[in-house]
Predicted model as a PDB file, atoms N, CA, C, CB and O in Angstrom, pLDDT in the B-factor column:
MODEL        1                                                                  
ATOM      1  N   LEU A   1      90.720 105.139  49.278  1.00 55.00           N  
ATOM      2  CA  LEU A   1      89.916 105.033  49.182  1.00 55.00           C  
ATOM      3  C   LEU A   1      89.806 103.410  48.190  1.00 55.00           C  
ATOM      4  CB  LEU A   1      89.548 106.309  48.910  1.00 55.00           C  
ATOM      5  O   LEU A   1      90.550 102.679  47.538  1.00 55.00           O  
ATOM      6  N   SER A   2      88.191 103.503  48.665  1.00 61.00           N  
ATOM      7  CA  SER A   2      88.513 102.027  46.986  1.00 61.00           C  
ATOM      8  C   SER A   2      87.975 102.935  45.737  1.00 61.00           C  
ATOM      9  CB  SER A   2      87.024  99.937  47.000  1.00 61.00           C  
ATOM     10  O   SER A   2      87.632 104.092  45.498  1.00 61.00           O  
ATOM     11  N   GLY A   3      88.136 101.545  45.034  1.00 64.00           N  
ATOM     12  CA  GLY A   3      87.753 101.779  43.498  1.00 64.00           C  
ATOM     13  C   GLY A   3      88.772 102.917  42.779  1.00 64.00           C  
ATOM     14  O   GLY A   3      89.983 102.697  42.796  1.00 64.00           O  
ATOM     15  N   SER A   4      88.238 104.150  42.142  1.00 73.00           N  
ATOM     16  CA  SER A   4      89.001 105.369  41.074  1.00 73.00           C  
ATOM     17  C   SER A   4      88.334 106.521  42.677  1.00 73.00           C  
ATOM     18  CB  SER A   4      87.941 105.736  38.616  1.00 73.00           C  
ATOM     19  O   SER A   4      87.985 107.700  42.620  1.00 73.00           O  
ATOM     20  N   ARG A   5      88.350 106.118  43.224  1.00 71.00           N  
ATOM     21  CA  ARG A   5      88.403 107.034  44.653  1.00 71.00           C  
ATOM     22  C   ARG A   5      89.800 107.782  44.733  1.00 71.00           C  
ATOM     23  CB  ARG A   5      88.259 105.990  46.144  1.00 71.00           C  
ATOM     24  O   ARG A   5      90.342 108.870  44.535  1.00 71.00           O  
ATOM     25  N   GLY A   6      90.079 106.155  45.259  1.00 75.00           N  
ATOM     26  CA  GLY A   6      91.803 106.722  45.451  1.00 75.00           C  
ATOM     27  C   GLY A   6      93.163 107.040  44.529  1.00 75.00           C  
ATOM     28  O   GLY A   6      93.304 107.275  43.329  1.00 75.00           O  
ATOM     29  N   VAL A   7      94.136 106.932  45.695  1.00 74.00           N  
ATOM     30  CA  VAL A   7      95.475 107.446  44.920  1.00 74.00           C  
ATOM     31  C   VAL A   7      96.278 106.082  45.855  1.00 74.00           C  
ATOM     32  CB  VAL A   7      96.137 109.568  45.278  1.00 74.00           C  
ATOM     33  O   VAL A   7      96.170 105.557  46.963  1.00 74.00           O  
ATOM     34  N   LEU A   8      97.365 105.894  44.238  1.00 76.00           N  
ATOM     35  CA  LEU A   8      98.106 104.602  45.265  1.00 76.00           C  
ATOM     36  C   LEU A   8      99.486 105.268  44.961  1.00 76.00           C  
ATOM     37  CB  LEU A   8      97.951 102.552  44.686  1.00 76.00           C  
ATOM     38  O   LEU A   8      99.692 105.471  43.764  1.00 76.00           O  
ATOM     39  N   VAL A   9     100.814 105.776  46.141  1.00 78.00           N  
ATOM     40  CA  VAL A   9     101.967 106.314  46.065  1.00 78.00           C  
ATOM     41  C   VAL A   9     102.479 105.537  46.592  1.00 78.00           C  
ATOM     42  CB  VAL A   9     102.213 107.417  46.419  1.00 78.00           C  
ATOM     43  O   VAL A   9     102.052 104.912  47.563  1.00 78.00           O  
ATOM     44  N   TYR A  10     103.974 105.365  45.808  1.00 83.00           N  
ATOM     45  CA  TYR A  10     104.883 104.191  46.018  1.00 83.00           C  
ATOM     46  C   TYR A  10     106.481 104.943  45.770  1.00 83.00           C  
ATOM     47  CB  TYR A  10     104.458 102.789  44.781  1.00 83.00           C  
ATOM     48  O   TYR A  10     106.913 105.203  44.647  1.00 83.00           O  
ATOM     49  N   GLU A  11     107.243 105.225  47.078  1.00 86.00           N  
ATOM     50  CA  GLU A  11     107.819 106.192  47.403  1.00 86.00           C  
ATOM     51  C   GLU A  11     108.895 105.518  48.325  1.00 86.00           C  
ATOM     52  CB  GLU A  11     106.918 107.213  47.920  1.00 86.00           C  
ATOM     53  O   GLU A  11     108.659 105.472  49.533  1.00 86.00           O  
ATOM     54  N   SER A  12     110.031 105.007  47.843  1.00 85.00           N  
ATOM     55  CA  SER A  12     111.297 104.326  49.294  1.00 85.00           C  
ATOM     56  C   SER A  12     112.594 106.376  48.833  1.00 85.00           C  
ATOM     57  CB  SER A  12     112.864 101.395  48.341  1.00 85.00           C  
ATOM     58  O   SER A  12     112.923 107.360  48.169  1.00 85.00           O  
ATOM     59  N   ILE A  13     112.662 105.163  50.362  1.00 86.00           N  
ATOM     60  CA  ILE A  13     114.089 106.896  50.763  1.00 86.00           C  
ATOM     61  C   ILE A  13     115.446 105.729  51.188  1.00 86.00           C  
ATOM     62  CB  ILE A  13     113.462 108.549  53.102  1.00 86.00           C  
ATOM     63  O   ILE A  13     115.519 104.759  51.943  1.00 86.00           O  
ATOM     64  N   THR A  14     116.433 106.443  50.236  1.00 90.00           N  
ATOM     65  CA  THR A  14     118.007 105.895  51.092  1.00 90.00           C  
ATOM     66  C   THR A  14     117.799 106.823  51.661  1.00 90.00           C  
ATOM     67  CB  THR A  14     119.658 105.706  50.485  1.00 90.00           C  
ATOM     68  O   THR A  14     117.176 107.884  51.696  1.00 90.00           O  
ATOM     69  N   ILE A  15     118.787 105.908  52.345  1.00 90.00           N  
ATOM     70  CA  ILE A  15     119.340 106.679  53.882  1.00 90.00           C  
ATOM     71  C   ILE A  15     121.149 105.861  54.468  1.00 90.00           C  
ATOM     72  CB  ILE A  15     117.681 106.128  55.515  1.00 90.00           C  
ATOM     73  O   ILE A  15     121.141 104.998  55.345  1.00 90.00           O  
ATOM     74  N   ASN A  16     122.240 106.239  53.936  1.00 94.00           N  
ATOM     75  CA  ASN A  16     123.046 105.942  54.247  1.00 94.00           C  
ATOM     76  C   ASN A  16     123.901 105.665  55.404  1.00 94.00           C  
ATOM     77  CB  ASN A  16     123.192 106.312  53.781  1.00 94.00           C  
ATOM     78  O   ASN A  16     125.050 106.099  55.479  1.00 94.00           O  
ATOM     79  N   ARG A  17     123.144 104.677  56.641  1.00 93.00           N  
ATOM     80  CA  ARG A  17     123.221 104.991  58.390  1.00 93.00           C  
ATOM     81  C   ARG A  17     122.895 103.514  57.997  1.00 93.00           C  
ATOM     82  CB  ARG A  17     122.008 106.283  59.603  1.00 93.00           C  
ATOM     83  O   ARG A  17     122.232 103.084  57.053  1.00 93.00           O  
ATOM     84  N   PRO A  18     123.797 102.630  59.366  1.00 91.00           N  
ATOM     85  CA  PRO A  18     123.490 101.418  59.999  1.00 91.00           C  
ATOM     86  C   PRO A  18     121.675 101.631  59.979  1.00 91.00           C  
ATOM     87  CB  PRO A  18     124.361 101.286  61.689  1.00 91.00           C  
ATOM     88  O   PRO A  18     121.025 102.655  59.767  1.00 91.00           O  
ATOM     89  N   ALA A  19     121.244 100.327  60.268  1.00 88.00           N  
ATOM     90  CA  ALA A  19     120.319 100.068  61.233  1.00 88.00           C  
ATOM     91  C   ALA A  19     120.028 100.773  62.410  1.00 88.00           C  
ATOM     92  CB  ALA A  19     120.526  99.069  61.568  1.00 88.00           C  
ATOM     93  O   ALA A  19     119.054 101.476  62.677  1.00 88.00           O  
ATOM     94  N   SER A  20     121.047 100.472  63.095  1.00 88.00           N  
ATOM     95  CA  SER A  20     121.005 100.535  64.561  1.00 88.00           C  
ATOM     96  C   SER A  20     120.816 101.840  64.703  1.00 88.00           C  
ATOM     97  CB  SER A  20     122.193 100.024  65.343  1.00 88.00           C  
ATOM     98  O   SER A  20     120.033 102.255  65.557  1.00 88.00           O  
ATOM     99  N   GLU A  21     121.542 102.723  63.843  1.00 91.00           N  
ATOM    100  CA  GLU A  21     121.851 104.345  64.281  1.00 91.00           C  
ATOM    101  C   GLU A  21     120.517 104.803  63.377  1.00 91.00           C  
ATOM    102  CB  GLU A  21     123.719 105.198  63.675  1.00 91.00           C  
ATOM    103  O   GLU A  21     119.777 105.786  63.408  1.00 91.00           O  
ATOM    104  N   LEU A  22     120.568 103.902  62.765  1.00 90.00           N  
ATOM    105  CA  LEU A  22     118.164 104.547  62.070  1.00 90.00           C  
ATOM    106  C   LEU A  22     117.353 104.298  63.293  1.00 90.00           C  
ATOM    107  CB  LEU A  22     116.878 103.005  60.360  1.00 90.00           C  
ATOM    108  O   LEU A  22     116.716 105.197  63.842  1.00 90.00           O  
ATOM    109  N   PHE A  23     117.393 102.680  63.847  1.00 89.00           N  
ATOM    110  CA  PHE A  23     116.311 102.240  65.147  1.00 89.00           C  
ATOM    111  C   PHE A  23     116.567 103.826  65.860  1.00 89.00           C  
ATOM    112  CB  PHE A  23     116.942 100.490  66.433  1.00 89.00           C  
ATOM    113  O   PHE A  23     115.747 104.701  65.583  1.00 89.00           O  
ATOM    114  N   ARG A  24     117.397 104.058  66.517  1.00 90.00           N  
ATOM    115  CA  ARG A  24     118.065 104.899  67.417  1.00 90.00           C  
ATOM    116  C   ARG A  24     117.034 106.757  67.739  1.00 90.00           C  
ATOM    117  CB  ARG A  24     119.817 105.038  66.526  1.00 90.00           C  
ATOM    118  O   ARG A  24     116.430 107.384  68.610  1.00 90.00           O  
ATOM    119  N   PHE A  25     117.449 106.827  66.397  1.00 92.00           N  
ATOM    120  CA  PHE A  25     117.119 107.771  65.919  1.00 92.00           C  
ATOM    121  C   PHE A  25     115.357 108.245  65.802  1.00 92.00           C  
ATOM    122  CB  PHE A  25     117.816 107.584  64.833  1.00 92.00           C  
ATOM    123  O   PHE A  25     114.779 109.328  65.895  1.00 92.00           O  
ATOM    124  N   TRP A  26     114.853 106.683  65.528  1.00 88.00           N  
ATOM    125  CA  TRP A  26     113.613 106.855  65.699  1.00 88.00           C  
ATOM    126  C   TRP A  26     112.818 106.609  66.654  1.00 88.00           C  
ATOM    127  CB  TRP A  26     113.218 106.474  65.023  1.00 88.00           C  
ATOM    128  O   TRP A  26     111.619 106.885  66.617  1.00 88.00           O  
ATOM    129  N   ARG A  27     113.521 105.950  67.814  1.00 90.00           N  
ATOM    130  CA  ARG A  27     113.066 105.436  68.734  1.00 90.00           C  
ATOM    131  C   ARG A  27     113.249 106.769  69.842  1.00 90.00           C  
ATOM    132  CB  ARG A  27     113.754 104.033  68.956  1.00 90.00           C  
ATOM    133  O   ARG A  27     112.619 106.946  70.885  1.00 90.00           O  
ATOM    134  N   ASP A  28     113.892 107.282  69.483  1.00 91.00           N  
ATOM    135  CA  ASP A  28     114.389 108.823  70.135  1.00 91.00           C  
ATOM    136  C   ASP A  28     113.025 109.797  69.939  1.00 91.00           C  
ATOM    137  CB  ASP A  28     115.956 109.633  69.104  1.00 91.00           C  
ATOM    138  O   ASP A  28     112.972 110.335  68.833  1.00 91.00           O  
ATOM    139  N   PHE A  29     112.378 109.972  70.477  1.00 92.00           N  
ATOM    140  CA  PHE A  29     111.163 110.745  70.324  1.00 92.00           C  
ATOM    141  C   PHE A  29     110.744 112.643  69.720  1.00 92.00           C  
ATOM    142  CB  PHE A  29     110.802 110.547  71.718  1.00 92.00           C  
ATOM    143  O   PHE A  29     110.158 113.368  68.915  1.00 92.00           O  
ATOM    144  N   SER A  30     111.650 112.532  70.942  1.00 91.00           N  
ATOM    145  CA  SER A  30     111.915 113.731  70.473  1.00 91.00           C  
ATOM    146  C   SER A  30     112.924 114.610  69.383  1.00 91.00           C  
ATOM    147  CB  SER A  30     112.042 114.044  71.366  1.00 91.00           C  
ATOM    148  O   SER A  30     113.571 115.648  69.240  1.00 91.00           O  
ATOM    149  N   ASN A  31     112.407 113.001  68.580  1.00 94.00           N  
ATOM    150  CA  ASN A  31     113.752 113.828  66.985  1.00 94.00           C  
ATOM    151  C   ASN A  31     112.182 113.129  65.602  1.00 94.00           C  
ATOM    152  CB  ASN A  31     116.681 112.134  66.617  1.00 94.00           C  
ATOM    153  O   ASN A  31     112.425 112.965  64.406  1.00 94.00           O  
ATOM    154  N   LEU A  32     111.366 112.976  65.966  1.00 93.00           N  
ATOM    155  CA  LEU A  32     110.188 113.530  65.005  1.00 93.00           C  
ATOM    156  C   LEU A  32     109.074 114.417  65.129  1.00 93.00           C  
ATOM    157  CB  LEU A  32     109.586 112.658  64.641  1.00 93.00           C  
ATOM    158  O   LEU A  32     107.895 114.148  64.899  1.00 93.00           O  
ATOM    159  N   PRO A  33     109.598 115.580  65.542  1.00 95.00           N  
ATOM    160  CA  PRO A  33     108.453 117.235  65.324  1.00 95.00           C  
ATOM    161  C   PRO A  33     109.802 117.780  64.244  1.00 95.00           C  
ATOM    162  CB  PRO A  33     108.046 118.772  67.450  1.00 95.00           C  
ATOM    163  O   PRO A  33     109.520 118.669  63.441  1.00 95.00           O  
ATOM    164  N   ARG A  34     110.856 117.375  64.253  1.00 94.00           N  
ATOM    165  CA  ARG A  34     111.717 117.531  62.799  1.00 94.00           C  
ATOM    166  C   ARG A  34     110.961 117.212  61.259  1.00 94.00           C  
ATOM    167  CB  ARG A  34     113.024 116.378  62.897  1.00 94.00           C  
ATOM    168  O   ARG A  34     111.213 117.762  60.187  1.00 94.00           O  
ATOM    169  N   PHE A  35     110.147 116.338  61.494  1.00 91.00           N  
ATOM    170  CA  PHE A  35     110.371 115.564  60.555  1.00 91.00           C  
ATOM    171  C   PHE A  35     108.565 115.403  59.810  1.00 91.00           C  
ATOM    172  CB  PHE A  35     111.227 114.125  61.260  1.00 91.00           C  
ATOM    173  O   PHE A  35     108.194 115.457  58.638  1.00 91.00           O  
ATOM    174  N   MET A  36     107.704 115.176  61.235  1.00 92.00           N  
ATOM    175  CA  MET A  36     106.261 115.706  60.904  1.00 92.00           C  
ATOM    176  C   MET A  36     105.584 116.449  61.111  1.00 92.00           C  
ATOM    177  CB  MET A  36     105.600 115.299  61.019  1.00 92.00           C  
ATOM    178  O   MET A  36     104.946 116.119  62.110  1.00 92.00           O  
ATOM    179  N   GLU A  37     105.315 117.275  60.780  1.00 92.00           N  
ATOM    180  CA  GLU A  37     104.685 118.520  60.605  1.00 92.00           C  
ATOM    181  C   GLU A  37     103.615 119.127  61.173  1.00 92.00           C  
ATOM    182  CB  GLU A  37     104.430 118.581  59.644  1.00 92.00           C  
ATOM    183  O   GLU A  37     103.234 120.295  61.099  1.00 92.00           O  
ATOM    184  N   HIS A  38     103.014 117.841  61.965  1.00 94.00           N  
ATOM    185  CA  HIS A  38     101.692 118.371  63.040  1.00 94.00           C  
ATOM    186  C   HIS A  38     102.273 117.798  63.749  1.00 94.00           C  
ATOM    187  CB  HIS A  38     100.051 118.071  63.006  1.00 94.00           C  
ATOM    188  O   HIS A  38     101.465 118.048  64.643  1.00 94.00           O  
ATOM    189  N   VAL A  39     103.254 116.984  64.421  1.00 96.00           N  
ATOM    190  CA  VAL A  39     103.737 117.054  65.523  1.00 96.00           C  
ATOM    191  C   VAL A  39     104.254 117.937  66.143  1.00 96.00           C  
ATOM    192  CB  VAL A  39     104.274 116.458  65.586  1.00 96.00           C  
ATOM    193  O   VAL A  39     105.367 118.101  65.643  1.00 96.00           O  
ATOM    194  N   ASP A  40     104.044 118.892  67.279  1.00 96.00           N  
ATOM    195  CA  ASP A  40     104.811 120.094  67.758  1.00 96.00           C  
ATOM    196  C   ASP A  40     105.324 119.897  68.760  1.00 96.00           C  
ATOM    197  CB  ASP A  40     104.213 121.189  67.937  1.00 96.00           C  
ATOM    198  O   ASP A  40     105.403 120.965  69.366  1.00 96.00           O  
ATOM    199  N   LYS A  41     105.938 118.716  69.572  1.00 96.00           N  
ATOM    200  CA  LYS A  41     106.467 118.560  70.123  1.00 96.00           C  
ATOM    201  C   LYS A  41     106.611 116.974  70.810  1.00 96.00           C  
ATOM    202  CB  LYS A  41     106.244 119.495  70.540  1.00 96.00           C  
ATOM    203  O   LYS A  41     105.616 116.337  70.464  1.00 96.00           O  
ATOM    204  N   VAL A  42     107.339 116.309  71.493  1.00 96.00           N  
ATOM    205  CA  VAL A  42     107.286 114.979  72.293  1.00 96.00           C  
ATOM    206  C   VAL A  42     108.377 115.184  73.272  1.00 96.00           C  
ATOM    207  CB  VAL A  42     107.521 113.574  71.378  1.00 96.00           C  
ATOM    208  O   VAL A  42     109.529 115.473  72.950  1.00 96.00           O  
ATOM    209  N   LYS A  43     107.971 115.027  74.441  1.00 95.00           N  
ATOM    210  CA  LYS A  43     108.821 114.798  75.882  1.00 95.00           C  
ATOM    211  C   LYS A  43     108.906 113.663  76.186  1.00 95.00           C  
ATOM    212  CB  LYS A  43     108.344 115.361  77.087  1.00 95.00           C  
ATOM    213  O   LYS A  43     107.949 112.906  76.349  1.00 95.00           O  
ATOM    214  N   MET A  44     110.423 113.306  76.342  1.00 93.00           N  
ATOM    215  CA  MET A  44     109.917 111.865  76.865  1.00 93.00           C  
ATOM    216  C   MET A  44     110.893 111.932  78.278  1.00 93.00           C  
ATOM    217  CB  MET A  44     110.308 110.297  75.599  1.00 93.00           C  
ATOM    218  O   MET A  44     111.974 112.429  78.594  1.00 93.00           O  
ATOM    219  N   LEU A  45     109.311 110.728  79.223  1.00 95.00           N  
ATOM    220  CA  LEU A  45     109.221 110.878  80.452  1.00 95.00           C  
ATOM    221  C   LEU A  45     109.417 110.113  81.397  1.00 95.00           C  
ATOM    222  CB  LEU A  45     108.434 111.188  80.616  1.00 95.00           C  
ATOM    223  O   LEU A  45     109.200 109.953  82.598  1.00 95.00           O  
ATOM    224  N   SER A  46     109.999 109.580  80.322  1.00 94.00           N  
ATOM    225  CA  SER A  46     111.316 108.342  80.597  1.00 94.00           C  
ATOM    226  C   SER A  46     111.827 107.023  79.238  1.00 94.00           C  
ATOM    227  CB  SER A  46     110.597 107.229  82.130  1.00 94.00           C  
ATOM    228  O   SER A  46     111.967 107.255  78.038  1.00 94.00           O  
ATOM    229  N   SER A  47     111.949 106.140  79.709  1.00 90.00           N  
ATOM    230  CA  SER A  47     113.056 105.281  78.461  1.00 90.00           C  
ATOM    231  C   SER A  47     111.650 104.544  77.845  1.00 90.00           C  
ATOM    232  CB  SER A  47     114.673 103.772  79.263  1.00 90.00           C  
ATOM    233  O   SER A  47     111.717 103.890  76.804  1.00 90.00           O  
ATOM    234  N   THR A  48     110.269 104.726  78.648  1.00 93.00           N  
ATOM    235  CA  THR A  48     108.965 103.899  77.591  1.00 93.00           C  
ATOM    236  C   THR A  48     107.395 104.967  77.611  1.00 93.00           C  
ATOM    237  CB  THR A  48     108.424 101.869  78.548  1.00 93.00           C  
ATOM    238  O   THR A  48     106.265 104.879  77.131  1.00 93.00           O  
ATOM    239  N   ARG A  49     108.140 105.927  78.448  1.00 96.00           N  
ATOM    240  CA  ARG A  49     106.988 107.028  78.300  1.00 96.00           C  
ATOM    241  C   ARG A  49     107.742 108.273  77.804  1.00 96.00           C  
ATOM    242  CB  ARG A  49     106.138 107.378  79.803  1.00 96.00           C  
ATOM    243  O   ARG A  49     108.934 108.551  77.673  1.00 96.00           O  
ATOM    244  N   SER A  50     106.228 109.107  77.512  1.00 96.00           N  
ATOM    245  CA  SER A  50     106.553 110.406  76.203  1.00 96.00           C  
ATOM    246  C   SER A  50     104.571 111.158  76.665  1.00 96.00           C  
ATOM    247  CB  SER A  50     106.886 109.314  73.567  1.00 96.00           C  
ATOM    248  O   SER A  50     103.473 110.729  77.021  1.00 96.00           O  
ATOM    249  N   VAL A  51     105.282 112.511  76.309  1.00 97.00           N  
ATOM    250  CA  VAL A  51     104.164 113.094  75.857  1.00 97.00           C  
ATOM    251  C   VAL A  51     104.387 113.388  75.102  1.00 97.00           C  
ATOM    252  CB  VAL A  51     103.587 113.816  76.277  1.00 97.00           C  
ATOM    253  O   VAL A  51     105.617 113.343  75.081  1.00 97.00           O  
ATOM    254  N   TRP A  52     103.808 113.999  73.648  1.00 97.00           N  
ATOM    255  CA  TRP A  52     103.005 114.482  72.833  1.00 97.00           C  
ATOM    256  C   TRP A  52     102.113 115.583  72.794  1.00 97.00           C  
ATOM    257  CB  TRP A  52     102.520 113.755  72.654  1.00 97.00           C  
ATOM    258  O   TRP A  52     101.079 115.746  73.442  1.00 97.00           O  
ATOM    259  N   THR A  53     102.798 116.527  71.709  1.00 97.00           N  
ATOM    260  CA  THR A  53     101.458 117.756  71.431  1.00 97.00           C  
ATOM    261  C   THR A  53     101.436 118.089  69.908  1.00 97.00           C  
ATOM    262  CB  THR A  53     101.747 119.460  72.342  1.00 97.00           C  
ATOM    263  O   THR A  53     102.444 117.935  69.217  1.00 97.00           O  
ATOM    264  N   ALA A  54     100.184 118.580  69.375  1.00 96.00           N  
ATOM    265  CA  ALA A  54     100.254 118.046  67.693  1.00 96.00           C  
ATOM    266  C   ALA A  54      99.080 118.852  67.463  1.00 96.00           C  
ATOM    267  CB  ALA A  54     100.068 116.147  67.194  1.00 96.00           C  
ATOM    268  O   ALA A  54      98.101 119.121  68.160  1.00 96.00           O  
ATOM    269  N   LYS A  55      99.424 119.145  66.359  1.00 96.00           N  
ATOM    270  CA  LYS A  55      98.240 120.104  65.544  1.00 96.00           C  
ATOM    271  C   LYS A  55      97.121 119.428  64.796  1.00 96.00           C  
ATOM    272  CB  LYS A  55      98.912 120.997  64.393  1.00 96.00           C  
ATOM    273  O   LYS A  55      97.185 118.869  63.702  1.00 96.00           O  
ATOM    274  N   ALA A  56      95.944 119.605  65.698  1.00 93.00           N  
ATOM    275  CA  ALA A  56      94.785 119.050  65.521  1.00 93.00           C  
ATOM    276  C   ALA A  56      94.004 120.044  63.573  1.00 93.00           C  
ATOM    277  CB  ALA A  56      93.817 119.432  67.397  1.00 93.00           C  
ATOM    278  O   ALA A  56      94.520 120.943  62.908  1.00 93.00           O  
ATOM    279  N   PRO A  57      92.562 119.199  63.339  1.00 91.00           N  
ATOM    280  CA  PRO A  57      92.075 119.961  62.348  1.00 91.00           C  
ATOM    281  C   PRO A  57      91.412 121.450  63.079  1.00 91.00           C  
ATOM    282  CB  PRO A  57      90.972 118.999  61.518  1.00 91.00           C  
ATOM    283  O   PRO A  57      91.407 121.537  64.307  1.00 91.00           O  
ATOM    284  N   ALA A  58      90.951 122.408  62.354  1.00 92.00           N  
ATOM    285  CA  ALA A  58      90.699 123.240  63.609  1.00 92.00           C  
ATOM    286  C   ALA A  58      91.199 124.523  64.197  1.00 92.00           C  
ATOM    287  CB  ALA A  58      90.939 122.567  64.433  1.00 92.00           C  
ATOM    288  O   ALA A  58      90.720 125.487  64.795  1.00 92.00           O  
ATOM    289  N   GLY A  59      92.845 123.955  63.597  1.00 90.00           N  
ATOM    290  CA  GLY A  59      93.262 125.205  64.909  1.00 90.00           C  
ATOM    291  C   GLY A  59      94.081 124.803  65.730  1.00 90.00           C  
ATOM    292  O   GLY A  59      95.169 125.257  66.084  1.00 90.00           O  
ATOM    293  N   ILE A  60      92.992 123.114  66.295  1.00 95.00           N  
ATOM    294  CA  ILE A  60      93.458 123.095  67.865  1.00 95.00           C  
ATOM    295  C   ILE A  60      94.399 122.420  68.369  1.00 95.00           C  
ATOM    296  CB  ILE A  60      92.602 122.724  68.657  1.00 95.00           C  
ATOM    297  O   ILE A  60      94.811 121.753  67.419  1.00 95.00           O  
ATOM    298  N   ARG A  61      95.158 122.103  69.491  1.00 96.00           N  
ATOM    299  CA  ARG A  61      97.088 121.417  70.065  1.00 96.00           C  
ATOM    300  C   ARG A  61      95.979 120.500  70.746  1.00 96.00           C  
ATOM    301  CB  ARG A  61      98.750 122.660  71.497  1.00 96.00           C  
ATOM    302  O   ARG A  61      94.925 120.899  71.241  1.00 96.00           O  
ATOM    303  N   VAL A  62      96.462 119.111  70.665  1.00 97.00           N  
ATOM    304  CA  VAL A  62      95.882 117.709  71.788  1.00 97.00           C  
ATOM    305  C   VAL A  62      96.951 117.896  72.034  1.00 97.00           C  
ATOM    306  CB  VAL A  62      95.298 116.027  71.482  1.00 97.00           C  
ATOM    307  O   VAL A  62      97.603 118.782  71.480  1.00 97.00           O  
ATOM    308  N   LYS A  63      97.565 116.860  73.219  1.00 97.00           N  
ATOM    309  CA  LYS A  63      98.206 116.462  74.025  1.00 97.00           C  
ATOM    310  C   LYS A  63      97.727 114.890  74.215  1.00 97.00           C  
ATOM    311  CB  LYS A  63      98.135 117.382  75.078  1.00 97.00           C  
ATOM    312  O   LYS A  63      96.743 114.325  73.738  1.00 97.00           O  
ATOM    313  N   TRP A  64      98.533 114.498  74.882  1.00 97.00           N  
ATOM    314  CA  TRP A  64      98.780 113.320  75.339  1.00 97.00           C  
ATOM    315  C   TRP A  64      99.690 112.406  75.633  1.00 97.00           C  
ATOM    316  CB  TRP A  64      98.388 112.946  74.948  1.00 97.00           C  
ATOM    317  O   TRP A  64     100.679 112.437  74.901  1.00 97.00           O  
ATOM    318  N   GLU A  65      99.679 111.470  76.600  1.00 97.00           N  
ATOM    319  CA  GLU A  65     100.525 110.342  77.583  1.00 97.00           C  
ATOM    320  C   GLU A  65     100.407 109.260  76.163  1.00 97.00           C  
ATOM    321  CB  GLU A  65      99.516 109.655  79.521  1.00 97.00           C  
ATOM    322  O   GLU A  65      99.454 109.206  75.385  1.00 97.00           O  
ATOM    323  N   ALA A  66     101.618 108.488  76.117  1.00 95.00           N  
ATOM    324  CA  ALA A  66     102.036 107.559  75.386  1.00 95.00           C  
ATOM    325  C   ALA A  66     103.647 106.206  76.103  1.00 95.00           C  
ATOM    326  CB  ALA A  66     102.368 108.624  74.041  1.00 95.00           C  
ATOM    327  O   ALA A  66     104.807 106.579  76.278  1.00 95.00           O  
ATOM    328  N   ASP A  67     103.293 105.230  76.267  1.00 95.00           N  
ATOM    329  CA  ASP A  67     103.591 103.839  76.588  1.00 95.00           C  
ATOM    330  C   ASP A  67     104.171 103.708  75.272  1.00 95.00           C  
ATOM    331  CB  ASP A  67     102.355 102.782  77.034  1.00 95.00           C  
ATOM    332  O   ASP A  67     103.804 104.225  74.217  1.00 95.00           O  
ATOM    333  N   VAL A  68     105.395 102.725  75.571  1.00 94.00           N  
ATOM    334  CA  VAL A  68     106.086 101.880  74.465  1.00 94.00           C  
ATOM    335  C   VAL A  68     105.588 100.330  75.220  1.00 94.00           C  
ATOM    336  CB  VAL A  68     108.119 102.221  74.299  1.00 94.00           C  
ATOM    337  O   VAL A  68     106.032 100.136  76.351  1.00 94.00           O  
ATOM    338  N   ILE A  69     104.993  99.619  74.816  1.00 93.00           N  
ATOM    339  CA  ILE A  69     104.585  98.493  75.320  1.00 93.00           C  
ATOM    340  C   ILE A  69     105.460  97.057  74.944  1.00 93.00           C  
ATOM    341  CB  ILE A  69     103.211  98.462  74.892  1.00 93.00           C  
ATOM    342  O   ILE A  69     105.885  96.219  75.739  1.00 93.00           O  
ATOM    343  N   ASN A  70     105.542  97.073  73.881  1.00 91.00           N  
ATOM    344  CA  ASN A  70     106.437  96.534  72.612  1.00 91.00           C  
ATOM    345  C   ASN A  70     106.961  96.830  72.281  1.00 91.00           C  
ATOM    346  CB  ASN A  70     106.340  96.282  71.751  1.00 91.00           C  
ATOM    347  O   ASN A  70     106.756  97.966  71.853  1.00 91.00           O  
ATOM    348  N   GLU A  71     108.172  96.264  72.074  1.00 88.00           N  
ATOM    349  CA  GLU A  71     109.649  97.078  71.292  1.00 88.00           C  
ATOM    350  C   GLU A  71     110.509  96.563  70.582  1.00 88.00           C  
ATOM    351  CB  GLU A  71     110.593  97.599  72.082  1.00 88.00           C  
ATOM    352  O   GLU A  71     111.545  96.543  71.246  1.00 88.00           O  
ATOM    353  N   ILE A  72     110.710  96.027  69.364  1.00 84.00           N  
ATOM    354  CA  ILE A  72     111.331  95.142  68.649  1.00 84.00           C  
ATOM    355  C   ILE A  72     112.305  95.459  67.819  1.00 84.00           C  
ATOM    356  CB  ILE A  72     110.596  94.574  68.075  1.00 84.00           C  
ATOM    357  O   ILE A  72     111.697  95.805  66.806  1.00 84.00           O  
ATOM    358  N   GLU A  73     113.958  95.606  67.510  1.00 80.00           N  
ATOM    359  CA  GLU A  73     114.422  95.853  66.496  1.00 80.00           C  
ATOM    360  C   GLU A  73     115.070  95.153  66.174  1.00 80.00           C  
ATOM    361  CB  GLU A  73     114.795  96.667  66.376  1.00 80.00           C  
ATOM    362  O   GLU A  73     115.726  94.253  66.698  1.00 80.00           O  
ATOM    363  N   THR A  74     114.808  95.864  64.389  1.00 72.00           N  
ATOM    364  CA  THR A  74     115.020  94.928  63.298  1.00 72.00           C  
ATOM    365  C   THR A  74     115.810  95.469  62.960  1.00 72.00           C  
ATOM    366  CB  THR A  74     114.184  94.565  62.363  1.00 72.00           C  
ATOM    367  O   THR A  74     116.007  96.652  63.239  1.00 72.00           O  
ATOM    368  N   GLY A  75     116.737  94.547  62.024  1.00 62.00           N  
ATOM    369  CA  GLY A  75     117.529  94.541  61.080  1.00 62.00           C  
ATOM    370  C   GLY A  75     119.015  95.403  61.516  1.00 62.00           C  
ATOM    371  O   GLY A  75     119.750  96.131  60.849  1.00 62.00           O  
ATOM    372  N   ALA A  76     119.064  94.960  62.908  1.00 50.00           N  
ATOM    373  CA  ALA A  76     120.635  95.887  63.464  1.00 50.00           C  
ATOM    374  C   ALA A  76     121.244  94.935  63.110  1.00 50.00           C  
ATOM    375  CB  ALA A  76     121.081  96.406  65.171  1.00 50.00           C  
ATOM    376  O   ALA A  76     122.470  94.912  63.219  1.00 50.00           O  
TER     377      ALA A  76                                                      
ENDMDL                                                                          
END                                                                             
C-alpha cells in the first residue's frame, strides 16, 4: 500500500543446503502445500504440467491447471 498505510517487512532465512537441492525441492510443486497454507494440493501431471487446489476467500476451493513455460535454474 502506498503512503503511511503500508508496512515494509524484511525477512531472511538461511537454509544450509546446496542450491541445486533447494531448486529440486521448490520445483517439485507437490512440496508446496507443506509451507503454503492456502494451497491444499498440487498434483504433477508431467514434468511441466500440474493441477493445483487451493483455499479461496469465503471458504471456496479453487482448482486450476498450470504449465511451466520457462525455467532457469540459477545458483546451482
